[in-house]
C-alpha positions in Angstrom: -19.3 -5.3 -3.4 -18.1 -3.6 -5.9 -19.6 -2.2 -8.8 -19.9 0.1 -12.0 -22.3 1.3 -13.5 -22.2 2.9 -17.0 -25.1 4.7 -18.9 -24.4 5.0 -22.1 -25.5 5.4 -25.6 -24.9 2.1 -27.3 -23.2 3.0 -30.4 -20.5 4.8 -28.4 -19.6 1.7 -26.4 -15.9 1.2 -27.4 -12.9 -0.4 -26.2 -12.5 2.5 -23.7 -15.5 0.6 -22.3 -13.9 -2.4 -21.8 -10.8 -1.5 -20.7 -11.9 0.4 -18.0 -13.8 -2.6 -17.0 -10.4 -4.5 -17.0 -8.6 -1.3 -14.9 -11.1 -1.6 -12.5 -11.7 -5.7 -11.9 -7.7 -6.6 -12.8 -8.0 -10.7 -12.8 -11.1 -10.7 -10.7 -14.1 -12.7 -12.5 -16.7 -10.7 -13.3 -20.9 -10.6 -14.7 -21.5 -8.6 -17.3 -25.0 -7.5 -18.1 -26.3 -5.2 -21.2 -29.9 -4.1 -21.2 -31.2 -1.4 -22.4 -31.9 1.7 -20.2 -35.3 2.1 -18.3 -36.8 5.3 -18.6 -38.8 7.0 -15.6 -42.1 6.8 -18.4 -41.5 3.2 -18.4 -41.3 2.3 -14.7 -44.5 4.5 -14.0 -46.1 2.8 -16.9 -45.5 -0.7 -15.8 -46.4 0.3 -11.9 -50.0 2.0 -13.1 -50.7 -1.5 -15.0 -49.5 -3.4 -11.7 -52.4 -5.3 -9.9 -50.8 -4.3 -6.7 -49.1 -1.8 -4.9 -46.4 -1.7 -2.0 -47.0 0.3 1.4 -44.1 0.0 3.5 -44.0 1.7 7.2 -41.1 3.9 7.6 -40.0 2.1 10.5 -39.5 -1.5 8.2 -37.7 1.4 5.2 -34.7 1.9 7.8 -34.4 -1.3 9.0 -33.7 -3.0 5.6 -31.8 0.4 4.7 -29.7 -0.2 8.0 -29.2 -4.1 6.9 -27.9 -3.0 4.0 -25.5 -0.6 4.9 -24.3 -2.9 7.1 -23.6 -5.8 4.9 -26.0 -8.1 6.6 -27.9 -10.3 5.1 -31.4 -9.8 4.3 -33.6 -10.8 1.8 -34.8 -7.1 0.3 -37.8 -9.2 -2.0 -38.9 -11.2 0.8 -39.3 -8.3 3.1 -40.7 -6.1 0.6 -43.1 -8.7 -0.7 -44.7 -8.7 3.0 -46.4 -5.3 2.3 -48.0 -6.2 -0.9 -51.6 -4.5 -1.6 -54.0 -5.4 -4.1 -55.2 -2.5 -5.9 
């Protein structure tokens, strides 16, 4: 899957951004999602507030990563949910 990720300040987005997207994808249909960038502090705060953790053994992480690298269909969310642990 081709993708582009731009990390920019909103006030600096301009026509060059749109032109870059057009140049990269040509006439293919695309999906555009714009959201505020999440900081590491945001992620840590959300994780600390959660009522659960995940404890994935290395072998399972490696198995999921290998499937992704081989472009094999895998439901990552379902795989991770197998290892949910209540705090």
